[in-house]
OpenMM code with the backbone's topology and positions (N, CA, C; nanometers):
from openmm import Vec3, app, unit

residues = "MET GLU SER LEU LYS ASP PRO ILE LYS GLN PRO ALA THR LEU PRO ARG TYR LEU THR ASP ALA GLU LEU ALA PRO ILE ILE ARG THR SER LYS SER TRP LEU GLN LYS ASP ARG ILE THR ALA LYS ARG ILE PRO PHE ILE LYS LEU GLY ASP ARG CYS LEU TYR ASP LEU ASP LYS VAL LEU GLN ALA ILE GLU ALA HIS SER VAL GLY GLY SER VAL ARG ARG ALA GLY ARG ARG GLY ALA LEU".split()
positions = [
    Vec3(-3.1022, -3.4801, -2.6157),
    Vec3(-3.0573, -3.5823, -2.5151),
    Vec3(-2.9683, -3.5530, -2.4341),
    Vec3(-2.8883, -3.4118, -2.4632),
    Vec3(-2.7543, -3.3302, -2.4122),
    Vec3(-2.8186, -3.3140, -2.2601),
    Vec3(-2.9474, -3.2674, -2.2422),
    Vec3(-2.9756, -3.2291, -2.1288),
    Vec3(-3.0022, -3.3306, -2.0418),
    Vec3(-3.0169, -3.4502, -2.0769),
    Vec3(-3.0400, -3.5558, -1.9846),
    Vec3(-2.9071, -3.5942, -1.9193),
    Vec3(-2.8000, -3.5903, -2.0009),
    Vec3(-2.6819, -3.5931, -1.9339),
    Vec3(-2.6284, -3.5031, -1.8424),
    Vec3(-2.6640, -3.3770, -1.8385),
    Vec3(-2.6150, -3.2955, -1.7345),
    Vec3(-2.7341, -3.1789, -1.7083),
    Vec3(-2.8265, -3.2256, -1.6260),
    Vec3(-2.9180, -3.1419, -1.6180),
    Vec3(-2.9129, -3.0357, -1.5559),
    Vec3(-2.8004, -3.0098, -1.4806),
    Vec3(-2.7693, -2.8895, -1.3709),
    Vec3(-2.6453, -2.8224, -1.4524),
    Vec3(-2.6699, -2.7959, -1.5891),
    Vec3(-2.5747, -2.7211, -1.6278),
    Vec3(-2.6180, -2.5674, -1.6147),
    Vec3(-2.5031, -2.4849, -1.5867),
    Vec3(-2.5184, -2.3477, -1.5603),
    Vec3(-2.4525, -2.2523, -1.6329),
    Vec3(-2.5292, -2.1424, -1.6761),
    Vec3(-2.4534, -2.0487, -1.7712),
    Vec3(-2.3333, -1.9921, -1.6927),
    Vec3(-2.2118, -1.9371, -1.7757),
    Vec3(-2.1379, -1.8746, -1.7026),
    Vec3(-2.1255, -1.7301, -1.6764),
    Vec3(-2.2644, -1.6818, -1.6948),
    Vec3(-2.2688, -1.5481, -1.6310),
    Vec3(-2.3412, -1.5597, -1.4929),
    Vec3(-2.3587, -1.6677, -1.4219),
    Vec3(-2.4105, -1.6558, -1.2903),
    Vec3(-2.2768, -1.6189, -1.1988),
    Vec3(-2.3291, -1.5323, -1.0915),
    Vec3(-2.2019, -1.5023, -1.0012),
    Vec3(-2.1454, -1.6073, -0.8983),
    Vec3(-2.0325, -1.5965, -0.8909),
    Vec3(-1.9707, -1.7200, -0.8154),
    Vec3(-1.9543, -1.6635, -0.6711),
    Vec3(-2.0165, -1.7240, -0.5627),
    Vec3(-2.0174, -1.6966, -0.4255),
    Vec3(-1.9215, -1.7841, -0.3570),
    Vec3(-1.8458, -1.6941, -0.2581),
    Vec3(-1.7166, -1.7493, -0.2187),
    Vec3(-1.7634, -1.7404, -0.0548),
    Vec3(-1.7313, -1.8420, 0.0254),
    Vec3(-1.7187, -1.8195, 0.1662),
    Vec3(-1.5927, -1.7672, 0.2035),
    Vec3(-1.5741, -1.7143, 0.3618),
    Vec3(-1.4722, -1.6453, 0.3761),
    Vec3(-1.3450, -1.6855, 0.3868),
    Vec3(-1.3534, -1.8300, 0.4253),
    Vec3(-1.2177, -1.8989, 0.3970),
    Vec3(-1.1677, -1.9132, 0.2660),
    Vec3(-1.2741, -1.8908, 0.1562),
    Vec3(-1.2183, -1.9174, 0.0210),
    Vec3(-1.1674, -1.7457, -0.0171),
    Vec3(-1.2258, -1.6807, 0.0194),
    Vec3(-1.2169, -1.5375, -0.0309),
    Vec3(-1.0812, -1.4501, 0.0328),
    Vec3(-1.0506, -1.5204, 0.1545),
    Vec3(-0.9565, -1.4490, 0.2279),
    Vec3(-0.8172, -1.4630, 0.1524),
    Vec3(-0.7647, -1.5483, 0.1004),
    Vec3(-0.6471, -1.5691, 0.0307),
    Vec3(-0.6421, -1.4970, -0.0844),
    Vec3(-0.7708, -1.5007, -0.1491),
    Vec3(-0.7663, -1.4056, -0.2794),
    Vec3(-0.7331, -1.2580, -0.2813),
    Vec3(-0.7890, -1.2146, -0.1759),
    Vec3(-0.7735, -1.0643, -0.1415),
    Vec3(-0.6755, -1.0578, -0.0301),
    Vec3(-0.6035, -1.1491, -0.0164),
    Vec3(-0.4675, -1.1609, 0.0697),
    Vec3(-0.4957, -1.0728, 0.2087),
    Vec3(-0.6001, -1.1652, 0.2738),
    Vec3(-0.6260, -1.1129, 0.4048),
    Vec3(-0.6854, -1.2222, 0.4726),
    Vec3(-0.7117, -1.1917, 0.6020),
    Vec3(-0.7306, -1.3185, 0.7101),
    Vec3(-0.8798, -1.3535, 0.7088),
    Vec3(-0.9268, -1.4743, 0.7255),
    Vec3(-1.0602, -1.4668, 0.7843),
    Vec3(-1.1343, -1.4201, 0.8622),
    Vec3(-1.0518, -1.4030, 0.9822),
    Vec3(-1.1027, -1.3132, 1.1100),
    Vec3(-1.1131, -1.1736, 1.0573),
    Vec3(-1.0215, -1.1250, 0.9579),
    Vec3(-1.0374, -0.9968, 0.9418),
    Vec3(-1.1709, -0.9572, 0.8571),
    Vec3(-1.2139, -1.0625, 0.7816),
    Vec3(-1.3311, -1.0634, 0.6985),
    Vec3(-1.4685, -1.0425, 0.7863),
    Vec3(-1.4375, -1.1451, 0.8934),
    Vec3(-1.5500, -1.1731, 0.9991),
    Vec3(-1.5511, -0.9920, 1.0630),
    Vec3(-1.4657, -0.9768, 1.1204),
    Vec3(-1.4456, -0.8469, 1.1917),
    Vec3(-1.5108, -0.7368, 1.1077),
    Vec3(-1.5028, -0.7351, 0.9540),
    Vec3(-1.5321, -0.6487, 0.8998),
    Vec3(-1.6886, -0.6473, 0.8797),
    Vec3(-1.7439, -0.7449, 0.8746),
    Vec3(-1.8777, -0.7987, 0.8683),
    Vec3(-1.9663, -0.7314, 0.9821),
    Vec3(-1.9000, -0.7420, 1.0939),
    Vec3(-1.9657, -0.6890, 1.2211),
    Vec3(-1.9390, -0.5225, 1.2417),
    Vec3(-1.8268, -0.4808, 1.1888),
    Vec3(-1.7820, -0.3282, 1.2433),
    Vec3(-1.8116, -0.2376, 1.1077),
    Vec3(-1.7252, -0.2420, 1.0126),
    Vec3(-1.6949, -0.1430, 0.9020),
    Vec3(-1.8043, -0.1745, 0.7903),
    Vec3(-1.8305, -0.2889, 0.7383),
    Vec3(-1.8784, -0.3486, 0.6251),
    Vec3(-1.8346, -0.2824, 0.5034),
    Vec3(-1.7010, -0.2915, 0.5070),
    Vec3(-1.6137, -0.2415, 0.3512),
    Vec3(-1.6607, -0.3307, 0.2411),
    Vec3(-1.6461, -0.4772, 0.2904),
    Vec3(-1.6601, -0.5828, 0.1693),
    Vec3(-1.7859, -0.6350, 0.1955),
    Vec3(-1.8737, -0.6081, 0.0596),
    Vec3(-2.0112, -0.6398, 0.0609),
    Vec3(-2.0225, -0.8033, 0.0636),
    Vec3(-2.1253, -0.8758, 0.1420),
    Vec3(-2.1526, -1.0054, 0.1642),
    Vec3(-2.3075, -1.0219, 0.1618),
    Vec3(-2.3402, -1.1549, 0.1540),
    Vec3(-2.4995, -1.1729, 0.1463),
    Vec3(-2.5053, -1.2876, 0.2364),
    Vec3(-2.6067, -1.2457, 0.3403),
    Vec3(-2.6456, -1.3471, 0.4609),
    Vec3(-2.7460, -1.4303, 0.4070),
    Vec3(-2.7018, -1.5654, 0.3997),
    Vec3(-2.7998, -1.6798, 0.3628),
    Vec3(-2.7949, -1.7892, 0.4797),
    Vec3(-2.9216, -1.7479, 0.5630),
    Vec3(-2.9466, -1.8280, 0.6741),
    Vec3(-2.8372, -1.8104, 0.7790),
    Vec3(-2.7433, -1.8906, 0.8375),
    Vec3(-2.6436, -1.8713, 0.9037),
    Vec3(-2.4944, -1.8612, 0.8322),
    Vec3(-2.4957, -1.8579, 0.6964),
    Vec3(-2.3664, -1.8384, 0.6515),
    Vec3(-2.3788, -1.7008, 0.5684),
    Vec3(-2.2363, -1.6530, 0.5387),
    Vec3(-2.2111, -1.5288, 0.4654),
    Vec3(-2.1220, -1.5697, 0.3452),
    Vec3(-2.1915, -1.5193, 0.2571),
    Vec3(-2.1053, -1.5525, 0.1074),
    Vec3(-2.0514, -1.4340, 0.0505),
    Vec3(-1.9896, -1.4153, -0.0435),
    Vec3(-1.9206, -1.3133, -0.1064),
    Vec3(-1.9191, -1.3352, -0.2401),
    Vec3(-2.0071, -1.2276, -0.3230),
    Vec3(-1.9909, -1.2252, -0.4848),
    Vec3(-1.8252, -1.1716, -0.4912),
    Vec3(-1.7685, -1.2516, -0.5664),
    Vec3(-1.6206, -1.2116, -0.6095),
    Vec3(-1.6361, -1.1021, -0.6794),
    Vec3(-1.6994, -1.0617, -0.7678),
    Vec3(-1.6892, -0.9408, -0.8723),
    Vec3(-1.7312, -0.8130, -0.7943),
    Vec3(-1.8228, -0.8120, -0.6767),
    Vec3(-1.8560, -0.7102, -0.5877),
    Vec3(-1.7571, -0.6972, -0.5108),
    Vec3(-1.6747, -0.7749, -0.4453),
    Vec3(-1.6041, -0.7532, -0.3764),
    Vec3(-1.4729, -0.6886, -0.4157),
    Vec3(-1.4186, -0.7285, -0.5444),
    Vec3(-1.3493, -0.6566, -0.6332),
    Vec3(-1.3708, -0.5280, -0.6600),
    Vec3(-1.4878, -0.4889, -0.6868),
    Vec3(-1.5458, -0.3558, -0.7152),
    Vec3(-1.5163, -0.2863, -0.5875),
    Vec3(-1.5780, -0.3480, -0.4536),
    Vec3(-1.5780, -0.2520, -0.3439),
    Vec3(-1.3794, -0.2200, -0.3128),
    Vec3(-1.3140, -0.3257, -0.3250),
    Vec3(-1.1902, -0.2902, -0.2858),
    Vec3(-1.1398, -0.2095, -0.3808),
    Vec3(-1.1704, -0.1747, -0.5259),
    Vec3(-1.1271, -0.0736, -0.6256),
    Vec3(-1.1701, 0.0455, -0.5753),
    Vec3(-1.2806, 0.0586, -0.5246),
    Vec3(-1.3564, 0.1996, -0.4528),
    Vec3(-1.2780, 0.2493, -0.3561),
    Vec3(-1.2128, 0.1638, -0.2826),
    Vec3(-1.1159, 0.2230, -0.1606),
    Vec3(-0.9832, 0.2635, -0.1939),
    Vec3(-0.9434, 0.2300, -0.3297),
    Vec3(-0.8153, 0.2341, -0.3512),
    Vec3(-0.7668, 0.4337, -0.3246),
    Vec3(-0.6616, 0.4330, -0.2997),
    Vec3(-0.6054, 0.5728, -0.2673),
    Vec3(-0.4585, 0.5819, -0.3220),
    Vec3(-0.4273, 0.6982, -0.3730),
    Vec3(-0.3028, 0.7261, -0.4251),
    Vec3(-0.2780, 0.6946, -0.5769),
    Vec3(-0.1889, 0.6727, -0.6125),
    Vec3(-0.1624, 0.6547, -0.7672),
    Vec3(-0.0467, 0.6982, -0.8126),
    Vec3(-0.0456, 0.7176, -0.9466),
    Vec3(0.0662, 0.7765, -1.0249),
    Vec3(0.0192, 0.9101, -1.0480),
    Vec3(0.1000, 1.0067, -0.9732),
    Vec3(0.0833, 1.1523, -0.9949),
    Vec3(0.2245, 1.1933, -1.0334),
    Vec3(0.2423, 1.2913, -1.1298),
    Vec3(0.3834, 1.3148, -1.1681),
    Vec3(0.4059, 1.4286, -1.0530),
    Vec3(0.5353, 1.4329, -0.9944),
    Vec3(0.5906, 1.5102, -0.9324),
    Vec3(0.6278, 1.6601, -1.0156),
    Vec3(0.6101, 1.7718, -0.9447),
    Vec3(0.6167, 1.8904, -1.0002),
    Vec3(0.7673, 1.9470, -0.9813),
    Vec3(0.8187, 1.9799, -1.0567),
    Vec3(0.9554, 2.0094, -1.0322),
    Vec3(1.0378, 2.0636, -1.1565),
    Vec3(1.1682, 2.0640, -1.1666),
    Vec3(1.2351, 2.0638, -1.2918),
    Vec3(1.2333, 1.9538, -1.3797),
    Vec3(1.2523, 1.9812, -1.4970),
    Vec3(1.2343, 1.8819, -1.6013),
    Vec3(1.3758, 1.8806, -1.6735),
    Vec3(1.4468, 1.7675, -1.6892),
    Vec3(1.5726, 1.7434, -1.7621),
    Vec3(1.6810, 1.7785, -1.6934),
    Vec3(1.6821, 1.8356, -1.5753),
    Vec3(1.7988, 1.8809, -1.4933),
    Vec3(1.8358, 1.7672, -1.3954),
    Vec3(1.9417, 1.7424, -1.3719),
    Vec3(1.9681, 1.6516, -1.2617),
    Vec3(2.0556, 1.7067, -1.1604),
] * unit.nanometer
topology = app.Topology()
chain = topology.addChain("A")
for resn in residues:
    res = topology.addResidue(resn, chain)
    for name in ("N", "CA", "C"):
        topology.addAtom(name, app.Element.getBySymbol(name[0]), res)
């Protein structure tokens, strides 16, 4: 009887797809930047579904991580001296 109450139950493992308006504030960019990226560089992965473009949040975060540069590197030099 539980399935009759909620016939559209979805497992938590399904990917969540976002529009550019929903994704832009999450990754701290603008909707227009995402639109330009789709046309030119294609750094952020997207899915074209008819005339809509959707983003899988997990894949977007992986792509952003892959573009990271720099990090914590210890400076060479004298130790213990001021």
